[in-house]
C-alpha positions in Angstrom: 97.3 119.5 131.6 99.2 116.9 133.7 95.9 115.1 134.4 95.1 115.0 130.7 98.5 113.6 129.8 98.1 110.9 132.5 94.7 110.1 131.1 96.1 109.6 127.6 99.1 107.6 128.8 96.5 105.4 130.6 95.1 104.4 127.2 98.2 102.3 126.4 98.2 98.6 127.0 101.4 97.5 128.8 104.0 96.2 126.4 104.4 92.5 126.1 107.3 92.5 123.6 110.4 90.7 124.8 113.9 90.5 123.4 113.0 86.9 122.2 110.0 88.3 120.3 112.3 90.8 118.5 114.8 88.1 117.7 111.9 86.0 116.2 111.0 89.0 114.0 114.6 89.1 112.8 114.4 85.4 112.0 111.3 86.2 109.9 113.2 88.9 108.0 110.9 91.8 109.0 113.2 93.4 111.6 116.9 94.4 111.0 119.5 93.5 113.5 119.7 95.5 116.8 123.0 97.0 115.6 121.3 98.4 112.5 118.0 99.8 113.8 118.7 100.0 117.6 115.6 98.2 118.7 114.8 97.9 122.4 112.1 95.8 124.0 109.6 97.4 126.3 108.1 94.4 128.0 106.3 95.4 131.2 106.3 99.1 130.6 102.9 100.6 131.3 103.2 103.4 128.7 106.0 104.5 126.3 108.9 106.5 127.6 111.2 106.6 124.5 114.7 108.0 124.7 115.7 110.9 122.5 115.9 109.8 118.8 113.6 106.8 119.6 110.1 106.2 118.3 107.4 103.7 119.4 106.5 101.0 116.9 104.3 97.9 116.8 105.4 94.4 115.7 102.3 93.9 113.6 103.3 96.9 111.4 106.5 95.3 110.3 104.7 92.2 109.1 102.5 94.4 106.9 105.1 96.1 104.9 106.5 98.8 107.3 110.2 99.4 107.7 112.5 102.3 108.5 113.4 104.8 107.4 110.0 105.4 105.8 109.3 106.8 102.3 108.4 110.3 101.3 105.0 109.0 100.4 104.3 107.6 103.8 105.7 110.6 105.6 103.5 112.8 103.4 100.4 110.8 104.4 101.2 111.4 108.1 101.7 115.1 107.5 98.6 115.6 105.3 96.3 113.9 107.8 98.1 115.3 110.9 98.7 112.0 112.5 101.6 110.0 114.1 102.6 106.4 113.5 100.9 105.0 116.7 97.6 106.6 115.6 97.3 104.0 112.8 96.3 100.3 113.1 97.8 97.2 111.5 95.2 97.1 108.7 96.0 100.7 107.7 99.6 99.8 107.3 98.7 97.0 105.0 96.4 99.2 103.0 99.2 101.7 102.5 101.8 99.1 101.6 99.4 97.4 99.2 98.5 100.7 97.6 102.2 101.6 97.1 103.0 98.1 95.6 100.0 98.0 93.3 100.9 101.4 91.9 104.5 100.4 91.3 104.4 96.7 90.4 101.0 96.6 88.6 100.2 100.1 87.3 103.9 100.9 86.6 103.8 104.3 88.4 105.1 105.9 91.6 102.4 106.0 94.4 99.8 108.6 93.4 98.5 110.6 96.4 95.4 111.8 94.7 94.5 108.2 93.9 95.1 107.3 97.5 92.7 110.0 98.7 90.1 108.9 96.1 90.2 105.3 97.4 90.6 105.8 101.2 89.3 108.0 103.9 90.7 108.2 107.5 88.1 107.1 110.0 88.4 108.1 113.7 88.2 105.4 116.2 85.8 105.2 118.0 84.5 108.7 117.1 85.9 112.1 116.0 85.2 113.8 119.3 87.4 111.4 121.3 89.7 109.3 119.1 91.9 106.8 120.8 95.6 107.5 121.4 96.6 104.1 120.0 94.9 103.2 116.7 92.6 106.2 116.8 92.7 106.8 113.1 92.3 104.0 110.5 92.2 104.1 106.7 89.2 102.5 105.2 87.8 102.2 101.7 85.2 104.7 100.6 81.9 102.9 100.5 81.4 103.5 96.8 84.7 101.7 96.0 84.1 98.4 97.8 83.3 96.7 94.5 86.1 98.4 92.5 89.1 98.1 94.7 91.0 94.8 95.4 89.5 92.5 98.0 91.3 92.6 101.3 89.9 89.8 103.6 91.6 91.0 106.7 91.4 89.0 109.9 88.3 90.0 111.9 90.5 90.7 114.9 94.1 91.7 115.5 93.6 91.1 119.2 96.5 92.0 121.3 98.3 94.3 118.8 98.0 97.3 121.1 100.4 95.6 123.5 103.0 94.6 120.8 105.0 97.9 121.1 108.7 98.5 121.4 111.3 101.1 120.6 113.6 101.7 117.6 115.9 104.5 116.6 114.3 107.1 114.4 116.7 107.3 111.4 116.7 110.2 108.8 114.4 111.0 107.2 112.8 110.9 110.6 109.1 110.3 111.6 107.4 112.7 113.9 108.6 112.6 117.5 106.5 110.5 119.9 103.6 112.3 121.6 101.2 110.8 124.0 98.3 112.8 122.5 95.5 111.3 120.4 94.9 112.3 116.8 92.8 115.4 116.2 90.1 115.0 113.5 90.5 117.3 110.5 88.5 118.0 107.4 91.3 116.4 105.4 90.4 113.0 106.8 87.5 112.7 104.4 88.5 115.1 101.7 88.6 114.2 98.0 91.1 115.4 95.3 89.8 118.1 93.0 90.5 119.4 89.5 93.2 117.7 87.5 94.2 115.5 90.4 90.6 114.2 90.5 90.7 113.5 86.8 94.0 111.6 87.1 92.7 109.6 90.0 89.6 108.5 88.1 91.7 107.5 85.1 94.0 105.4 87.3 90.9 103.9 89.1 89.8 102.6 85.7 93.1 100.9 85.2 92.9 99.4 88.6 89.4 98.0 87.9 90.8 96.3 84.8 93.4 94.6 86.9 90.7 93.4 89.3 88.7 92.1 86.4 91.7 90.1 85.3 91.6 88.4 88.7 94.1 90.4 90.8 93.3 90.3 94.5 94.5 92.3 97.4 96.1 89.4 99.2 98.0 88.5 96.0 99.5 92.0 96.0 100.6 91.5 99.6 102.1 88.1 98.9 104.0 89.4 96.0 105.9 92.1 98.0 106.5 89.6 100.8 107.9 87.1 98.3 110.1 89.8 96.8 111.2 90.7 100.3 110.3 94.3 99.8 108.9 96.7 102.4 106.7 99.1 100.3 106.5 101.8 103.1 110.3 102.0 103.4 112.5 104.6 101.7 114.0 102.7 98.7 116.5 103.6 96.0 114.2 102.3 93.3 110.6 101.3 92.7 109.1 97.9 92.4 108.8 98.4 88.6 112.6 98.5 88.6 113.0 95.5 90.8 115.7 93.2 89.4 115.4 90.0 91.4 117.5 88.4 94.1 120.2 91.0 94.0 118.0 94.1 94.2 119.4 96.5 96.7 116.0 97.1 98.3 115.4 93.5 99.4 115.2 93.3 103.2 117.2 90.1 102.9 119.1 88.6 99.9 118.0 85.0 100.5 114.7 83.7 99.3 112.0 83.7 102.0 111.2 80.3 103.4 107.7 79.2 102.3 106.6 78.4 105.8 107.5 81.9 107.0 105.7 83.5 104.0 102.6 81.6 105.0 102.9 82.7 108.6 103.2 86.3 107.5 100.1 86.0 105.3 98.1 84.4 108.0 99.0 87.2 110.4 97.2 89.6 108.1 94.4 87.7 106.3 91.6 85.5 107.6 91.8 82.9 104.8 95.0 83.6 103.0 95.5 81.7 99.8 99.1 80.5 99.7 99.1 77.6 97.3 102.8 77.3 96.6 105.9 79.5 96.5 105.7 79.7 92.7 102.0 80.3 92.5 101.4 82.5 89.4 99.6 85.8 89.5 96.8 86.5 87.1 98.6 89.7 86.0 102.3 89.8 85.2 103.9 92.4 87.5 106.2 95.1 86.1 109.9 94.9 87.0 113.3 95.6 85.5 112.8 92.7 83.1 109.2 93.6 82.2 109.2 97.5 82.4 106.0 99.5 82.1 105.3 101.0 78.7 105.5 104.5 80.2 106.6 105.5 83.6 104.8 108.6 85.0 105.1 110.4 88.4 
């Protein structure tokens, strides 16, 4: 057992995250102050050795809409698929954040788990017999939906992200404690909703398709939550369809995001991000407190 643990720990890339890197993340508005979240750099550590009440996180995740404490929806995803945070990869985090935001800001509903399962499956990396400890489970679009869901022109490589890990406190509601073990493939990874849930998911898929036909793209959804300074994966007191602007309590920072920083965040995620101007109009008017959805359903 000790040899197996050592083998799994050996899959980690040594951390290259310094205190200066974390301060830069603070300047970009994606990481709270050390006094708030208790972050701790791990530069030079060969594998994680978190203290009690600490978890291991990756800097790329915070740029893609992740923040702590996490939402019930996100924790439910980890529980349903039997995975931990470090089993995911940066693109999976953006997929989840975008899904939450499109549900709230463009469908006018809370994130719908059956719809999520209808759109995505969890793919083991590199295979289901021996998935990797770090990034060994990634959410991908089901093949039949590639033409129906919003385009997500991710960068072809997030080279180096495996080494961008550090520690933060694990605030309530807490994420699963750190384990050096890899994910274990389960039938749920590729399961579909059934019955009434399946019918609801198909109905919502039709609504999503109409949004796409109106010109809405995946990177525009990402840019919208970045511009609003929202972290869709975070536990929030209200939804994006209740967002009331600059003074919304769920903004990560009250000040408007510098246009240069917004572009940098987009370019970290997408290969050819379209960031025309700060006030670039969306093809679909998002829901918010001033433009509420006609009917809010759970």
